[in-house]
All heavy atoms as TSV, in Angstrom:
chain	resi	resn	atom	element	x	y	z
A	1	MET	N	N	-154.264	80.456	-141.554
A	1	MET	CA	C	-154.813	80.884	-140.284
A	1	MET	C	C	-155.780	82.036	-140.539
A	1	MET	O	O	-155.444	83.019	-141.190
A	1	MET	CB	C	-153.680	81.317	-139.370
A	1	MET	CG	C	-154.134	81.837	-138.061
A	1	MET	SD	S	-152.661	82.293	-137.126
A	1	MET	CE	C	-153.349	82.540	-135.569
A	2	LEU	N	N	-156.972	81.936	-140.007
A	2	LEU	CA	C	-157.996	82.948	-140.168
A	2	LEU	C	C	-157.948	83.888	-138.974
A	2	LEU	O	O	-157.999	83.456	-137.832
A	2	LEU	CB	C	-159.359	82.279	-140.263
A	2	LEU	CG	C	-160.507	83.115	-140.742
A	2	LEU	CD1	C	-160.207	83.655	-142.134
A	2	LEU	CD2	C	-161.760	82.291	-140.797
A	3	VAL	N	N	-157.816	85.196	-139.238
A	3	VAL	CA	C	-157.730	86.179	-138.164
A	3	VAL	C	C	-159.049	86.918	-138.060
A	3	VAL	O	O	-159.541	87.447	-139.055
A	3	VAL	CB	C	-156.578	87.178	-138.424
A	3	VAL	CG1	C	-156.521	88.219	-137.323
A	3	VAL	CG2	C	-155.262	86.446	-138.534
A	4	SER	N	N	-159.618	86.955	-136.886
A	4	SER	CA	C	-160.895	87.633	-136.663
A	4	SER	C	C	-160.652	89.049	-136.152
A	4	SER	O	O	-159.714	89.292	-135.401
A	4	SER	CB	C	-161.708	86.857	-135.627
A	4	SER	OG	O	-162.838	87.593	-135.253
A	5	ASN	N	N	-161.502	89.980	-136.568
A	5	ASN	CA	C	-161.388	91.359	-136.113
A	5	ASN	C	C	-162.261	91.640	-134.904
A	5	ASN	O	O	-162.343	92.771	-134.461
A	5	ASN	CB	C	-161.773	92.317	-137.244
A	5	ASN	CG	C	-160.743	92.312	-138.343
A	5	ASN	OD1	O	-159.575	92.080	-138.095
A	5	ASN	ND2	N	-161.178	92.565	-139.543
A	6	SER	N	N	-162.939	90.626	-134.385
A	6	SER	CA	C	-163.818	90.866	-133.251
A	6	SER	C	C	-162.998	91.132	-131.992
A	6	SER	O	O	-161.953	90.524	-131.770
A	6	SER	CB	C	-164.758	89.692	-133.029
A	6	SER	OG	O	-164.034	88.537	-132.721
A	7	ASP	N	N	-163.477	92.073	-131.224
A	7	ASP	CA	C	-162.852	92.468	-129.965
A	7	ASP	C	C	-161.458	93.062	-130.156
A	7	ASP	O	O	-160.621	92.969	-129.277
A	7	ASP	CB	C	-162.826	91.295	-128.988
A	7	ASP	CG	C	-162.762	91.787	-127.551
A	7	ASP	OD1	O	-163.328	92.862	-127.265
A	7	ASP	OD2	O	-162.145	91.111	-126.716
A	8	ARG	N	N	-161.219	93.664	-131.321
A	8	ARG	CA	C	-159.945	94.344	-131.577
A	8	ARG	C	C	-160.232	95.789	-131.951
A	8	ARG	O	O	-161.101	96.053	-132.778
A	8	ARG	CB	C	-159.199	93.673	-132.734
A	8	ARG	CG	C	-158.700	92.284	-132.389
A	8	ARG	CD	C	-157.937	91.672	-133.515
A	8	ARG	NE	N	-156.883	92.590	-133.953
A	8	ARG	CZ	C	-156.155	92.400	-135.020
A	8	ARG	NH1	N	-156.368	91.363	-135.798
A	8	ARG	NH2	N	-155.221	93.254	-135.364
A	9	PRO	N	N	-159.498	96.724	-131.377
A	9	PRO	CA	C	-159.704	98.125	-131.765
A	9	PRO	C	C	-159.169	98.383	-133.173
A	9	PRO	O	O	-158.120	97.865	-133.549
A	9	PRO	CB	C	-158.913	98.915	-130.727
A	9	PRO	CG	C	-157.894	97.959	-130.209
A	9	PRO	CD	C	-158.503	96.583	-130.315
A	10	ALA	N	N	-159.902	99.153	-133.926
A	10	ALA	CA	C	-159.463	99.558	-135.262
A	10	ALA	C	C	-158.687	100.863	-135.143
A	10	ALA	O	O	-158.896	101.634	-134.207
A	10	ALA	CB	C	-160.668	99.760	-136.173
A	11	ARG	N	N	-157.809	101.097	-136.093
A	11	ARG	CA	C	-157.125	102.388	-136.186
A	11	ARG	C	C	-157.611	103.021	-137.471
A	11	ARG	O	O	-157.537	102.414	-138.543
A	11	ARG	CB	C	-155.612	102.198	-136.203
A	11	ARG	CG	C	-154.857	103.477	-135.891
A	11	ARG	CD	C	-153.400	103.185	-135.624
A	11	ARG	NE	N	-152.739	102.741	-136.832
A	11	ARG	CZ	C	-151.903	103.496	-137.552
A	11	ARG	NH1	N	-151.599	104.707	-137.158
A	11	ARG	NH2	N	-151.362	103.026	-138.655
A	12	LEU	N	N	-158.157	104.248	-137.347
A	12	LEU	CA	C	-158.799	104.904	-138.479
A	12	LEU	C	C	-158.136	106.238	-138.790
A	12	LEU	O	O	-157.552	106.867	-137.911
A	12	LEU	CB	C	-160.281	105.169	-138.178
A	12	LEU	CG	C	-161.144	103.998	-137.728
A	12	LEU	CD1	C	-162.554	104.470	-137.430
A	12	LEU	CD2	C	-161.148	102.902	-138.761
A	13	HIS	N	N	-158.280	106.661	-140.039
A	13	HIS	CA	C	-157.928	108.021	-140.431
A	13	HIS	C	C	-159.251	108.708	-140.729
A	13	HIS	O	O	-159.976	108.303	-141.647
A	13	HIS	CB	C	-157.025	108.036	-141.667
A	13	HIS	CG	C	-156.745	109.426	-142.141
A	13	HIS	ND1	N	-155.894	110.273	-141.463
A	13	HIS	CD2	C	-157.226	110.129	-143.180
A	13	HIS	CE1	C	-155.864	111.435	-142.087
A	13	HIS	NE2	N	-156.670	111.370	-143.139
A	14	TYR	N	N	-159.600	109.720	-139.914
A	14	TYR	CA	C	-160.878	110.411	-140.047
A	14	TYR	C	C	-160.756	111.518	-141.079
A	14	TYR	O	O	-159.806	112.295	-141.062
A	14	TYR	CB	C	-161.305	110.992	-138.703
A	14	TYR	CG	C	-161.442	109.935	-137.637
A	14	TYR	CD1	C	-160.441	109.728	-136.701
A	14	TYR	CD2	C	-162.556	109.129	-137.590
A	14	TYR	CE1	C	-160.554	108.753	-135.739
A	14	TYR	CE2	C	-162.687	108.139	-136.629
A	14	TYR	CZ	C	-161.683	107.956	-135.704
A	14	TYR	OH	O	-161.804	106.993	-134.758
A	15	MET	N	N	-161.729	111.572	-141.978
A	15	MET	CA	C	-161.787	112.603	-143.009
A	15	MET	C	C	-163.129	113.324	-142.881
A	15	MET	O	O	-163.976	112.921	-142.093
A	15	MET	CB	C	-161.637	111.955	-144.383
A	15	MET	CG	C	-160.296	111.236	-144.545
A	15	MET	SD	S	-160.137	110.317	-146.069
A	15	MET	CE	C	-161.191	108.919	-145.766
A	16	ALA	N	N	-163.318	114.398	-143.638
A	16	ALA	CA	C	-164.533	115.204	-143.525
A	16	ALA	C	C	-165.801	114.397	-143.802
A	16	ALA	O	O	-166.812	114.586	-143.125
A	16	ALA	CB	C	-164.457	116.399	-144.462
A	17	ASN	N	N	-165.765	113.493	-144.758
A	17	ASN	CA	C	-166.978	112.764	-145.142
A	17	ASN	C	C	-166.915	111.264	-144.899
A	17	ASN	O	O	-167.711	110.521	-145.456
A	17	ASN	CB	C	-167.278	113.010	-146.623
A	17	ASN	CG	C	-167.629	114.446	-146.882
A	17	ASN	OD1	O	-168.318	115.066	-146.081
A	17	ASN	ND2	N	-167.135	114.994	-147.963
A	18	GLY	N	N	-165.989	110.830	-144.105
A	18	GLY	CA	C	-165.862	109.407	-143.836
A	18	GLY	C	C	-164.551	109.109	-143.139
A	18	GLY	O	O	-163.891	110.007	-142.628
A	19	PHE	N	N	-164.209	107.856	-143.121
A	19	PHE	CA	C	-162.945	107.447	-142.516
A	19	PHE	C	C	-162.354	106.303	-143.308
A	19	PHE	O	O	-163.050	105.596	-144.033
A	19	PHE	CB	C	-163.109	107.071	-141.039
A	19	PHE	CG	C	-164.159	106.021	-140.766
A	19	PHE	CD1	C	-163.873	104.680	-140.891
A	19	PHE	CD2	C	-165.432	106.395	-140.366
A	19	PHE	CE1	C	-164.826	103.715	-140.640
A	19	PHE	CE2	C	-166.396	105.439	-140.104
A	19	PHE	CZ	C	-166.094	104.088	-140.240
A	20	ARG	N	N	-161.053	106.133	-143.158
A	20	ARG	CA	C	-160.328	105.055	-143.822
A	20	ARG	C	C	-159.758	104.161	-142.739
A	20	ARG	O	O	-159.160	104.634	-141.772
A	20	ARG	CB	C	-159.212	105.637	-144.682
A	20	ARG	CG	C	-158.457	104.606	-145.471
A	20	ARG	CD	C	-157.523	105.247	-146.484
A	20	ARG	NE	N	-156.902	106.454	-145.954
A	20	ARG	CZ	C	-155.597	106.631	-145.832
A	20	ARG	NH1	N	-154.765	105.708	-146.207
A	20	ARG	NH2	N	-155.118	107.751	-145.341
A	21	VAL	N	N	-159.907	102.858	-142.899
A	21	VAL	CA	C	-159.390	101.897	-141.927
A	21	VAL	C	C	-157.911	101.678	-142.183
A	21	VAL	O	O	-157.510	101.255	-143.261
A	21	VAL	CB	C	-160.158	100.559	-142.011
A	21	VAL	CG1	C	-159.574	99.550	-141.035
A	21	VAL	CG2	C	-161.646	100.774	-141.753
A	22	LEU	N	N	-157.103	102.003	-141.178
A	22	LEU	CA	C	-155.660	101.795	-141.259
A	22	LEU	C	C	-155.270	100.435	-140.696
A	22	LEU	O	O	-154.391	99.762	-141.223
A	22	LEU	CB	C	-154.913	102.903	-140.523
A	22	LEU	CG	C	-155.175	104.331	-141.011
A	22	LEU	CD1	C	-154.462	105.324	-140.114
A	22	LEU	CD2	C	-154.750	104.489	-142.457
A	23	THR	N	N	-155.911	100.066	-139.594
A	23	THR	CA	C	-155.708	98.761	-138.974
A	23	THR	C	C	-157.089	98.162	-138.699
A	23	THR	O	O	-157.891	98.787	-137.996
A	23	THR	CB	C	-154.937	98.888	-137.640
A	23	THR	OG1	O	-153.695	99.555	-137.887
A	23	THR	CG2	C	-154.669	97.529	-137.033
A	24	PRO	N	N	-157.388	96.999	-139.260
A	24	PRO	CA	C	-158.719	96.407	-139.085
A	24	PRO	C	C	-159.048	96.125	-137.628
A	24	PRO	O	O	-158.177	95.795	-136.826
A	24	PRO	CB	C	-158.641	95.099	-139.876
A	24	PRO	CG	C	-157.484	95.264	-140.793
A	24	PRO	CD	C	-156.525	96.193	-140.105
A	25	GLY	N	N	-160.310	96.262	-137.302
A	25	GLY	CA	C	-160.824	95.977	-135.975
A	25	GLY	C	C	-162.324	96.136	-136.000
A	25	GLY	O	O	-162.912	96.423	-137.044
A	26	ASP	N	N	-162.960	95.972	-134.856
A	26	ASP	CA	C	-164.414	96.069	-134.830
A	26	ASP	C	C	-164.934	97.290	-134.084
A	26	ASP	O	O	-166.131	97.555	-134.090
A	26	ASP	CB	C	-165.027	94.802	-134.238
A	26	ASP	CG	C	-164.718	94.620	-132.766
A	26	ASP	OD1	O	-163.767	95.247	-132.269
A	26	ASP	OD2	O	-165.441	93.853	-132.103
A	27	HIS	N	N	-164.038	98.070	-133.452
A	27	HIS	CA	C	-164.490	99.235	-132.699
A	27	HIS	C	C	-163.374	100.275	-132.586
A	27	HIS	O	O	-162.221	99.997	-132.877
A	27	HIS	CB	C	-164.965	98.822	-131.301
A	27	HIS	CG	C	-163.835	98.379	-130.407
A	27	HIS	ND1	N	-163.307	97.102	-130.453
A	27	HIS	CD2	C	-163.117	99.043	-129.476
A	27	HIS	CE1	C	-162.326	97.001	-129.563
A	27	HIS	NE2	N	-162.188	98.169	-128.959
A	28	VAL	N	N	-163.775	101.482	-132.151
A	28	VAL	CA	C	-162.838	102.533	-131.756
A	28	VAL	C	C	-163.253	102.986	-130.370
A	28	VAL	O	O	-164.324	102.634	-129.882
A	28	VAL	CB	C	-162.821	103.725	-132.747
A	28	VAL	CG1	C	-162.237	103.303	-134.076
A	28	VAL	CG2	C	-164.193	104.323	-132.920
A	29	THR	N	N	-162.431	103.797	-129.743
A	29	THR	CA	C	-162.708	104.270	-128.397
A	29	THR	C	C	-163.071	105.748	-128.431
A	29	THR	O	O	-162.388	106.540	-129.080
A	29	THR	CB	C	-161.475	104.064	-127.494
A	29	THR	OG1	O	-161.132	102.674	-127.518
A	29	THR	CG2	C	-161.740	104.496	-126.074
A	30	CYS	N	N	-164.130	106.125	-127.716
A	30	CYS	CA	C	-164.537	107.523	-127.623
A	30	CYS	C	C	-163.423	108.313	-126.935
A	30	CYS	O	O	-162.921	107.912	-125.882
A	30	CYS	CB	C	-165.836	107.648	-126.847
A	30	CYS	SG	S	-166.377	109.357	-126.587
A	31	ALA	N	N	-163.051	109.440	-127.525
A	31	ALA	CA	C	-161.963	110.258	-126.993
A	31	ALA	C	C	-162.315	110.906	-125.660
A	31	ALA	O	O	-161.431	111.237	-124.879
A	31	ALA	CB	C	-161.588	111.337	-128.002
A	32	VAL	N	N	-163.599	111.079	-125.372
A	32	VAL	CA	C	-164.025	111.757	-124.147
A	32	VAL	C	C	-164.374	110.757	-123.048
A	32	VAL	O	O	-163.896	110.870	-121.922
A	32	VAL	CB	C	-165.221	112.691	-124.425
A	32	VAL	CG1	C	-165.741	113.318	-123.144
A	32	VAL	CG2	C	-164.838	113.757	-125.436
A	33	THR	N	N	-165.208	109.778	-123.378
A	33	THR	CA	C	-165.721	108.868	-122.352
A	33	THR	C	C	-164.953	107.563	-122.231
A	33	THR	O	O	-165.066	106.871	-121.225
A	33	THR	CB	C	-167.191	108.524	-122.626
A	33	THR	OG1	O	-167.266	107.768	-123.850
A	33	THR	CG2	C	-168.048	109.770	-122.717
A	34	GLY	N	N	-164.217	107.200	-123.274
A	34	GLY	CA	C	-163.519	105.920	-123.268
A	34	GLY	C	C	-164.415	104.749	-123.638
A	34	GLY	O	O	-163.984	103.600	-123.604
A	35	ALA	N	N	-165.663	105.026	-124.027
A	35	ALA	CA	C	-166.604	103.975	-124.406
A	35	ALA	C	C	-166.203	103.348	-125.738
A	35	ALA	O	O	-165.647	104.016	-126.606
A	35	ALA	CB	C	-168.015	104.546	-124.512
A	36	ARG	N	N	-166.495	102.068	-125.885
A	36	ARG	CA	C	-166.250	101.381	-127.154
A	36	ARG	C	C	-167.355	101.736	-128.137
A	36	ARG	O	O	-168.534	101.668	-127.793
A	36	ARG	CB	C	-166.234	99.876	-126.934
A	36	ARG	CG	C	-165.007	99.410	-126.185
A	36	ARG	CD	C	-165.095	97.953	-125.828
A	36	ARG	NE	N	-165.445	97.148	-126.978
A	36	ARG	CZ	C	-164.976	95.933	-127.221
A	36	ARG	NH1	N	-164.157	95.397	-126.379
A	36	ARG	NH2	N	-165.352	95.272	-128.281
A	37	ILE	N	N	-166.976	102.094	-129.363
A	37	ILE	CA	C	-167.941	102.442	-130.402
A	37	ILE	C	C	-167.749	101.455	-131.550
A	37	ILE	O	O	-166.718	101.497	-132.235
A	37	ILE	CB	C	-167.715	103.872	-130.925
A	37	ILE	CG1	C	-167.638	104.876	-129.779
A	37	ILE	CG2	C	-168.801	104.252	-131.921
A	37	ILE	CD1	C	-167.063	106.225	-130.193
A	38	PRO	N	N	-168.719	100.568	-131.783
A	38	PRO	CA	C	-168.609	99.657	-132.928
A	38	PRO	C	C	-168.537	100.450	-134.231
A	38	PRO	O	O	-169.207	101.476	-134.380
A	38	PRO	CB	C	-169.901	98.835	-132.861
A	38	PRO	CG	C	-170.348	98.958	-131.436
A	38	PRO	CD	C	-169.909	100.318	-130.989
A	39	LEU	N	N	-167.725	100.010	-135.168
A	39	LEU	CA	C	-167.545	100.745	-136.417
A	39	LEU	C	C	-168.840	100.916	-137.195
A	39	LEU	O	O	-169.031	101.934	-137.851
A	39	LEU	CB	C	-166.507	100.063	-137.307
A	39	LEU	CG	C	-165.069	100.084	-136.815
A	39	LEU	CD1	C	-164.148	99.499	-137.870
A	39	LEU	CD2	C	-164.633	101.478	-136.441
A	40	ASP	N	N	-169.744	99.951	-137.087
A	40	ASP	CA	C	-170.983	100.053	-137.854
A	40	ASP	C	C	-171.945	101.113	-137.318
A	40	ASP	O	O	-172.901	101.480	-138.005
A	40	ASP	CB	C	-171.677	98.700	-137.966
A	40	ASP	CG	C	-172.028	98.086	-136.633
A	40	ASP	OD1	O	-171.422	98.465	-135.613
A	40	ASP	OD2	O	-172.903	97.200	-136.609
A	41	ILE	N	N	-171.701	101.651	-136.112
A	41	ILE	CA	C	-172.548	102.739	-135.606
A	41	ILE	C	C	-171.758	104.029	-135.367
A	41	ILE	O	O	-172.297	104.993	-134.837
A	41	ILE	CB	C	-173.319	102.341	-134.330
A	41	ILE	CG1	C	-172.372	102.069	-133.173
A	41	ILE	CG2	C	-174.227	101.153	-134.598
A	41	ILE	CD1	C	-173.074	101.983	-131.836
A	42	LEU	N	N	-170.499	104.070	-135.777
A	42	LEU	CA	C	-169.677	105.278	-135.638
A	42	LEU	C	C	-170.216	106.377	-136.542
A	42	LEU	O	O	-170.299	106.206	-137.756
A	42	LEU	CB	C	-168.218	104.970	-135.987
A	42	LEU	CG	C	-167.250	106.156	-135.965
A	42	LEU	CD1	C	-167.182	106.774	-134.575
A	42	LEU	CD2	C	-165.880	105.721	-136.443
A	43	ARG	N	N	-170.646	107.501	-135.956
A	43	ARG	CA	C	-171.226	108.607	-136.712
A	43	ARG	C	C	-170.572	109.952	-136.432
A	43	ARG	O	O	-170.754	110.886	-137.203
A	43	ARG	CB	C	-172.716	108.740	-136.397
A	43	ARG	CG	C	-173.557	107.533	-136.692
A	43	ARG	CD	C	-173.734	107.330	-138.192
A	43	ARG	NE	N	-174.581	106.183	-138.466
A	43	ARG	CZ	C	-174.126	104.961	-138.705
A	43	ARG	NH1	N	-172.842	104.726	-138.691
A	43	ARG	NH2	N	-174.950	103.969	-138.948
A	44	TYR	N	N	-169.835	110.079	-135.333
A	44	TYR	CA	C	-169.310	111.375	-134.917
A	44	TYR	C	C	-167.807	111.305	-134.698
A	44	TYR	O	O	-167.324	110.445	-133.962
A	44	TYR	CB	C	-170.010	111.842	-133.628
A	44	TYR	CG	C	-171.500	111.785	-133.753
A	44	TYR	CD1	C	-172.241	110.746	-133.203
A	44	TYR	CD2	C	-172.176	112.778	-134.449
A	44	TYR	CE1	C	-173.606	110.687	-133.345
A	44	TYR	CE2	C	-173.553	112.728	-134.596
A	44	TYR	CZ	C	-174.260	111.683	-134.045
A	44	TYR	OH	O	-175.623	111.631	-134.205
A	45	TRP	N	N	-167.091	112.239	-135.348
A	45	TRP	CA	C	-165.644	112.313	-135.189
A	45	TRP	C	C	-165.164	113.689	-135.583
A	45	TRP	O	O	-165.896	114.475	-136.168
A	45	TRP	CB	C	-164.928	111.244	-136.014
A	45	TRP	CG	C	-165.161	111.348	-137.478
A	45	TRP	CD1	C	-164.533	112.178	-138.360
A	45	TRP	CD2	C	-166.095	110.607	-138.241
A	45	TRP	NE1	N	-165.005	111.996	-139.624
A	45	TRP	CE2	C	-165.991	111.032	-139.577
A	45	TRP	CE3	C	-167.029	109.625	-137.932
A	45	TRP	CZ2	C	-166.759	110.508	-140.591
A	45	TRP	CZ3	C	-167.800	109.109	-138.948
A	45	TRP	CH2	C	-167.658	109.551	-140.261
A	46	SER	N	N	-163.906	113.973	-135.252
A	46	SER	CA	C	-163.262	115.214	-135.649
A	46	SER	C	C	-162.094	114.867	-136.556
A	46	SER	O	O	-161.154	114.184	-136.129
A	46	SER	CB	C	-162.747	115.977	-134.426
A	46	SER	OG	O	-161.883	117.028	-134.823
A	47	ALA	N	N	-162.163	115.344	-137.804
A	47	ALA	CA	C	-161.062	115.107	-138.737
A	47	ALA	C	C	-159.831	115.897	-138.302
A	47	ALA	O	O	-158.702	115.433	-138.443
A	47	ALA	CB	C	-161.475	115.492	-140.149
A	48	ALA	N	N	-160.040	117.103	-137.763
A	48	ALA	CA	C	-158.923	117.942	-137.335
A	48	ALA	C	C	-158.183	117.333	-136.145
A	48	ALA	O	O	-156.953	117.359	-136.078
A	48	ALA	CB	C	-159.422	119.338	-136.983
A	49	ARG	N	N	-158.931	116.785	-135.199
A	49	ARG	CA	C	-158.320	116.200	-133.995
A	49	ARG	C	C	-158.047	114.704	-134.125
A	49	ARG	O	O	-157.411	114.120	-133.254
A	49	ARG	CB	C	-159.234	116.429	-132.794
A	49	ARG	CG	C	-159.382	117.876	-132.427
A	49	ARG	CD	C	-160.248	117.996	-131.207
A	49	ARG	NE	N	-160.453	119.384	-130.849
A	49	ARG	CZ	C	-161.063	119.765	-129.756
A	49	ARG	NH1	N	-161.543	118.880	-128.907
A	49	ARG	NH2	N	-161.215	121.047	-129.502
A	50	GLN	N	N	-158.610	114.076	-135.181
A	50	GLN	CA	C	-158.485	112.634	-135.376
A	50	GLN	C	C	-158.976	111.876	-134.140
A	50	GLN	O	O	-158.299	110.996	-133.604
A	50	GLN	CB	C	-157.039	112.253	-135.731
A	50	GLN	CG	C	-156.609	112.739	-137.089
A	50	GLN	CD	C	-157.393	112.072	-138.219
A	50	GLN	OE1	O	-157.301	110.871	-138.407
A	50	GLN	NE2	N	-158.176	112.868	-138.952
A	51	GLU	N	N	-160.209	112.236	-133.711
A	51	GLU	CA	C	-160.831	111.609	-132.546
A	51	GLU	C	C	-162.245	111.171	-132.889
A	51	GLU	O	O	-162.926	111.814	-133.674
A	51	GLU	CB	C	-160.940	112.608	-131.391
A	51	GLU	CG	C	-159.626	113.087	-130.849
A	51	GLU	CD	C	-159.788	114.122	-129.758
A	51	GLU	OE1	O	-160.818	114.839	-129.716
A	51	GLU	OE2	O	-158.871	114.214	-128.934
A	52	ALA	N	N	-162.679	110.097	-132.251
A	52	ALA	CA	C	-164.048	109.603	-132.393
A	52	ALA	C	C	-164.840	109.961	-131.144
A	52	ALA	O	O	-164.274	110.073	-130.044
A	52	ALA	CB	C	-164.037	108.092	-132.570
A	53	TYR	N	N	-166.163	110.132	-131.317
A	53	TYR	CA	C	-167.056	110.473	-130.204
A	53	TYR	C	C	-168.268	109.553	-130.220
A	53	TYR	O	O	-168.781	109.200	-131.287
A	53	TYR	CB	C	-167.499	111.930	-130.297
A	53	TYR	CG	C	-166.336	112.882	-130.409
A	53	TYR	CD1	C	-166.072	113.563	-131.592
A	53	TYR	CD2	C	-165.464	113.083	-129.341
A	53	TYR	CE1	C	-164.998	114.416	-131.711
A	53	TYR	CE2	C	-164.373	113.932	-129.456
A	53	TYR	CZ	C	-164.156	114.593	-130.643
A	53	TYR	OH	O	-163.071	115.428	-130.763
A	54	ALA	N	N	-168.755	109.207	-129.046
A	54	ALA	CA	C	-169.851	108.248	-128.915
A	54	ALA	C	C	-171.215	108.828	-129.270
A	54	ALA	O	O	-172.115	108.079	-129.643
A	54	ALA	CB	C	-169.879	107.684	-127.491
A	55	SER	N	N	-171.401	110.142	-129.171
A	55	SER	CA	C	-172.702	110.740	-129.480
A	55	SER	C	C	-172.510	112.170	-129.960
A	55	SER	O	O	-171.443	112.756	-129.808
A	55	SER	CB	C	-173.597	110.740	-128.235
A	55	SER	OG	O	-173.121	111.684	-127.286
A	56	ALA	N	N	-173.584	112.726	-130.504
A	56	ALA	CA	C	-173.548	114.113	-130.975
A	56	ALA	C	C	-173.322	115.070	-129.807
A	56	ALA	O	O	-172.587	116.055	-129.940
A	56	ALA	CB	C	-174.844	114.453	-131.693
A	57	GLN	N	N	-173.945	114.801	-128.675
A	57	GLN	CA	C	-173.779	115.665	-127.501
A	57	GLN	C	C	-172.328	115.660	-127.026
A	57	GLN	O	O	-171.755	116.717	-126.738
A	57	GLN	CB	C	-174.694	115.216	-126.371
A	57	GLN	CG	C	-174.567	116.083	-125.139
A	57	GLN	CD	C	-175.480	115.627	-124.013
A	57	GLN	OE1	O	-176.214	114.660	-124.155
A	57	GLN	NE2	N	-175.421	116.313	-122.892
A	58	ILE	N	N	-171.713	114.508	-126.970
A	58	ILE	CA	C	-170.316	114.405	-126.542
A	58	ILE	C	C	-169.406	115.122	-127.535
A	58	ILE	O	O	-168.480	115.836	-127.146
A	58	ILE	CB	C	-169.906	112.935	-126.366
A	58	ILE	CG1	C	-170.652	112.316	-125.186
A	58	ILE	CG2	C	-168.406	112.793	-126.185
A	58	ILE	CD1	C	-170.529	110.822	-125.069
A	59	ALA	N	N	-169.676	114.964	-128.827
A	59	ALA	CA	C	-168.869	115.639	-129.858
A	59	ALA	C	C	-168.997	117.147	-129.719
A	59	ALA	O	O	-167.999	117.866	-129.793
A	59	ALA	CB	C	-169.308	115.179	-131.247
A	60	SER	N	N	-170.217	117.647	-129.498
A	60	SER	CA	C	-170.427	119.080	-129.347
A	60	SER	C	C	-169.680	119.635	-128.154
A	60	SER	O	O	-169.054	120.702	-128.217
A	60	SER	CB	C	-171.919	119.390	-129.195
A	60	SER	OG	O	-172.611	119.054	-130.359
A	61	GLU	N	N	-169.729	118.918	-127.044
A	61	GLU	CA	C	-169.026	119.355	-125.838
A	61	GLU	C	C	-167.511	119.336	-126.040
A	61	GLU	O	O	-166.803	120.232	-125.605
A	61	GLU	CB	C	-169.414	118.473	-124.657
A	61	GLU	CG	C	-170.857	118.681	-124.218
A	61	GLU	CD	C	-171.294	117.675	-123.167
A	61	GLU	OE1	O	-170.454	116.881	-122.678
A	61	GLU	OE2	O	-172.498	117.682	-122.856
A	62	ALA	N	N	-167.015	118.313	-126.714
A	62	ALA	CA	C	-165.564	118.194	-126.930
A	62	ALA	C	C	-165.041	119.269	-127.871
A	62	ALA	O	O	-163.910	119.726	-127.709
A	62	ALA	CB	C	-165.237	116.811	-127.492
A	63	LEU	N	N	-165.850	119.674	-128.827
A	63	LEU	CA	C	-165.409	120.650	-129.821
A	63	LEU	C	C	-165.742	122.086	-129.444
A	63	LEU	O	O	-165.357	123.017	-130.149
A	63	LEU	CB	C	-166.022	120.308	-131.189
A	63	LEU	CG	C	-165.625	118.933	-131.712
A	63	LEU	CD1	C	-166.368	118.632	-132.999
A	63	LEU	CD2	C	-164.130	118.840	-131.922
A	64	ARG	N	N	-166.427	122.281	-128.330
A	64	ARG	CA	C	-166.757	123.621	-127.872
A	64	ARG	C	C	-165.479	124.338	-127.430
A	64	ARG	O	O	-164.648	123.763	-126.737
A	64	ARG	CB	C	-167.721	123.526	-126.671
A	64	ARG	CG	C	-168.260	124.873	-126.232
A	64	ARG	CD	C	-169.262	124.740	-125.118
A	64	ARG	NE	N	-170.228	123.713	-125.437
A	64	ARG	CZ	C	-170.935	123.042	-124.537
A	64	ARG	NH1	N	-170.779	123.296	-123.263
A	64	ARG	NH2	N	-171.798	122.127	-124.901
A	65	PRO	N	N	-165.336	125.616	-127.837
A	65	PRO	CA	C	-164.113	126.364	-127.448
A	65	PRO	C	C	-164.029	126.654	-125.963
A	65	PRO	O	O	-164.954	126.624	-125.241
A	65	PRO	CB	C	-164.214	127.661	-128.224
A	65	PRO	CG	C	-165.554	127.733	-128.816
A	65	PRO	CD	C	-166.203	126.396	-128.664
């Protein structure tokens, strides 16, 4: 049986310079907006909070004290 990763959320471990896929999938969810972020365009995350963000502006706002 062939299992497709399309339309399945991935579970990732975020690190300072990349991420590791824990559970295969094709997207993650933005921690602030709830938007789907395809893994191939995922660029912004917090390793400390283990959260993904849809854009640089959203990441900046989320990480602001």
